N, C-alpha and C positions, 0 to 999 in steps of 0.2 A: 397903337390903333391897328385893328385888323379889318380887312375888307372881304366880304363874301362875294364870290364870283358866280353869277347866275347863268352866264353864257361864256364858256371858256373860249370858244372860237372867236367871239367878238372881243373879248378881253385881250387875247393875243394879237388880233388884228389892230385894235386901237393902240396897243403898246408899241407895235413895230411901226405903225404910221406916225405915232408921236415922235419916236426916236428919229425916224427918217425926216420928219418936218423940222426937227431941231438940229439936224446934222449941219454943222458949219454955220449955225446961226450966231448972232452976236448978242444972245440973251434977250432978244426981242420976242416976247411971248404973244404978241398980237397975231402972229402967223401960225400958231399951233393948229395942227390938223389932227383929228382923231378918227377920220373915216376915209376909206378908199374912195368913196364917191366924191370927195372933195379934192382929189388929186387929178391932174391932167393925165391924158392917155400916156404921155411920155414918162411922167412920174410913176404911174402904175407899173409900166414896163420895167423901169429902173428898180423900184423897190422889190418887184417880184423876181428880178434877176440877182439882186444883191442881198436880200434878207427875206427869204421865203417864209410863208406862214408855217410850214412844217419845221423849218430850222428854228424859228422863234418858239414854236411849241416845245421842241426838244429842250431848249434853254429854259423855258418857263417851268418845266416839271421839277427842276432842282430847287425852285423857290416856293412852290405851291404847297399848301397843307391840304391833304385830301381827307375828307370825312364822309360819313354816310349822306350828309346833306349836299355835298359837292366839294368845291374848292374854295379856299380862302388864301389870303396873303397878308402879311404884316406890312406896315408902311416901310420899315427898314428893308425887308426882303424885296418889296416892289422897287425901291430905289436901286438896290443891287441888281435886280433883274434888268432894269432899264440901262444901267451901266454895262451889263453883259451884252445886251442887244447893241448898244452903241459900239462896243469893242468889236463885236462880230461884224457889224455893218462896215466899220472902218477897215477891218481886215479883208473883208470880201471885196470892197471897192478897190483897195490897193492891189489885191490879187488880180482883179479884173483889168485894171490899168496896166499891170505888168504883162499879162497875157495878151493884151491888145497892142503891146509895144509902145505904150505911152509913157511908161516909167521903166527905169533900170533899177535893179536891186542887187544887193550883196549883203553878206553877213560880216559884221565888224567884230572880229575876235576880241579886240580890246574892250569894247563896250558891252559885248554880248548881245547886241541887238542888230536887227536888220536896218539897213539904211536904204533910202530911195532917192533918186534924182531923175530929172527929166532928161530925155535924150537930146543931144545937140543935133540940130538939123544942119544940112549942108547949105541951106539958104543963107 
Protein backbone atom coordinates (compact mmCIF):
# COMPACT_ATOMS: atom_id res chain seq x y z
CA UNK A 1 0.00 0.00 0.00
CA UNK A 2 1.22 3.50 -0.81
CA UNK A 3 0.20 6.72 0.93
CA UNK A 4 0.06 10.13 -0.73
CA UNK A 5 1.32 13.01 1.42
CA UNK A 6 -0.52 16.26 0.85
CA UNK A 7 1.27 18.26 3.60
CA UNK A 8 4.90 17.20 4.00
CA UNK A 9 5.55 19.38 7.05
CA UNK A 10 2.51 18.04 8.87
CA UNK A 11 3.41 14.46 7.90
CA UNK A 12 6.92 14.86 9.35
CA UNK A 13 5.62 16.52 12.52
CA UNK A 14 2.99 13.82 13.09
CA UNK A 15 5.59 11.09 12.54
CA UNK A 16 8.12 12.53 14.98
CA UNK A 17 5.41 13.19 17.59
CA UNK A 18 4.17 9.61 17.13
CA UNK A 19 7.67 8.23 17.71
CA UNK A 20 8.15 10.53 20.71
CA UNK A 21 4.83 9.50 22.24
CA UNK A 22 5.67 5.81 21.79
CA UNK A 23 9.21 6.13 23.16
CA UNK A 24 9.53 3.88 26.17
CA UNK A 25 5.87 2.85 26.03
CA UNK A 26 4.75 -0.64 26.87
CA UNK A 27 2.81 -1.12 23.62
CA UNK A 28 -0.18 0.76 25.07
CA UNK A 29 -1.56 2.53 22.02
CA UNK A 30 -4.15 4.50 23.99
CA UNK A 31 -1.63 7.31 24.59
CA UNK A 32 -0.63 7.82 20.95
CA UNK A 33 -0.20 11.49 20.11
CA UNK A 34 0.05 12.83 16.55
CA UNK A 35 0.01 16.57 17.12
CA UNK A 36 2.32 18.98 18.91
CA UNK A 37 -0.72 20.78 20.31
CA UNK A 38 -1.50 17.69 22.40
CA UNK A 39 1.90 17.76 24.12
CA UNK A 40 2.68 19.65 27.30
CA UNK A 41 5.07 22.61 27.22
CA UNK A 42 7.83 20.41 28.70
CA UNK A 43 7.22 17.66 26.14
CA UNK A 44 7.36 20.19 23.29
CA UNK A 45 10.68 21.49 24.58
CA UNK A 46 12.03 17.96 24.89
CA UNK A 47 10.98 16.79 21.44
CA UNK A 48 12.31 20.00 19.87
CA UNK A 49 15.67 19.48 21.55
CA UNK A 50 15.90 15.71 20.90
CA UNK A 51 14.34 15.24 17.47
CA UNK A 52 13.86 18.45 15.54
CA UNK A 53 11.50 18.91 12.62
CA UNK A 54 14.51 19.61 10.39
CA UNK A 55 16.32 16.45 11.47
CA UNK A 56 13.19 14.35 10.92
CA UNK A 57 12.77 15.95 7.48
CA UNK A 58 16.31 15.00 6.49
CA UNK A 59 15.63 11.41 7.54
CA UNK A 60 12.26 11.38 5.73
CA UNK A 61 13.76 12.30 2.35
CA UNK A 62 15.46 8.92 2.00
CA UNK A 63 12.10 7.11 2.35
CA UNK A 64 9.81 9.36 0.30
CA UNK A 65 8.92 8.99 -3.36
CA UNK A 66 8.76 12.36 -5.12
CA UNK A 67 6.51 12.87 -8.12
CA UNK A 68 4.98 15.84 -9.91
CA UNK A 69 1.94 15.53 -7.64
CA UNK A 70 4.01 15.67 -4.45
CA UNK A 71 5.31 12.97 -2.14
CA UNK A 72 4.22 9.46 -1.30
CA UNK A 73 5.52 6.65 0.85
CA UNK A 74 4.89 2.91 0.95
CA UNK A 75 3.75 1.22 4.12
CA UNK A 76 7.04 -0.67 4.36
CA UNK A 77 9.06 2.52 3.88
CA UNK A 78 6.94 4.34 6.45
CA UNK A 79 7.68 1.64 9.02
CA UNK A 80 11.40 1.91 8.22
CA UNK A 81 11.15 5.70 8.51
CA UNK A 82 9.56 5.39 11.96
CA UNK A 83 12.30 2.94 13.00
CA UNK A 84 14.93 5.44 11.83
CA UNK A 85 13.25 8.24 13.79
CA UNK A 86 13.15 6.03 16.90
CA UNK A 87 16.85 5.21 16.52
CA UNK A 88 17.72 8.88 16.10
CA UNK A 89 15.58 9.89 19.07
CA UNK A 90 17.25 7.25 21.24
CA UNK A 91 20.71 8.28 20.08
CA UNK A 92 20.01 11.97 20.66
CA UNK A 93 18.54 11.36 24.11
CA UNK A 94 21.56 9.28 25.13
CA UNK A 95 23.96 11.94 23.80
CA UNK A 96 22.04 14.62 25.71
CA UNK A 97 22.21 12.61 28.94
CA UNK A 98 25.95 12.04 28.49
CA UNK A 99 26.59 15.73 27.83
CA UNK A 100 24.57 16.67 30.94
CA UNK A 101 26.64 14.25 33.02
CA UNK A 102 23.71 11.95 33.77
CA UNK A 103 25.33 8.96 32.02
CA UNK A 104 28.84 7.70 31.47
CA UNK A 105 29.78 6.04 28.20
CA UNK A 106 32.60 4.05 26.67
CA UNK A 107 33.19 1.95 23.59
CA UNK A 108 33.45 -1.79 24.18
CA UNK A 109 35.96 -3.18 21.67
CA UNK A 110 34.82 -6.78 22.24
CA UNK A 111 31.17 -6.15 21.39
CA UNK A 112 31.84 -3.26 19.01
CA UNK A 113 29.18 -1.17 20.74
CA UNK A 114 28.92 1.79 23.05
CA UNK A 115 27.93 0.99 26.60
CA UNK A 116 26.23 3.38 29.01
CA UNK A 117 25.90 3.44 32.78
CA UNK A 118 24.71 5.88 35.39
CA UNK A 119 27.24 7.78 37.44
CA UNK A 120 27.61 6.72 41.01
CA UNK A 121 26.85 9.51 43.41
CA UNK A 122 28.80 10.23 46.55
CA UNK A 123 25.56 10.22 48.51
